[in-house]
Steps between C-alpha positions, in 0.01 A plus 500: 500500500769752602718401204252667264578844648879478514708744299731354236873564520581765242869406501416137420255604228744738329835326547411141587693515829350501845563799724601500868139515608364224277305259714427754772130533424457125475692453825265740681201312355649172623557652845138608516398145412725368779754326276815636664749258344376563146515876566866467596577290191319750279677808644763435772522867600137503616584428864789748537277761334219427744738527797638830365154644438380380840793665673450823307131508596581424864770768499244761397331460837788389724853636495783260574851580613678352195216520248721647226745210525217247492343668197826508305576139593156384391526694173841350423383148586184538290701633206744211535220242495333678207817515288609146591164347414486699176846385393413140590183525292680654202789251501257210543313617191820540296637154582 
């Protein structure tokens, strides 16, 4: 049902290559259905992104002593997972 309303990846349509965010919408749909493992396999950065967004939302209401360090660390970790999973996906497709 949700799949009917998902936006197509413009990068994939134009160039034939997936972007960093490909699979993100489907992973959120799988999370909402309760299929946590499939969501991770679809888009491994879903959980670091959720932790980062959760911390940012919490930090709007509560200030922590080292919140800047936590934010930067979470951003770096999320970016690392995003780039690593993207490279794995691309090299898996090539081989």
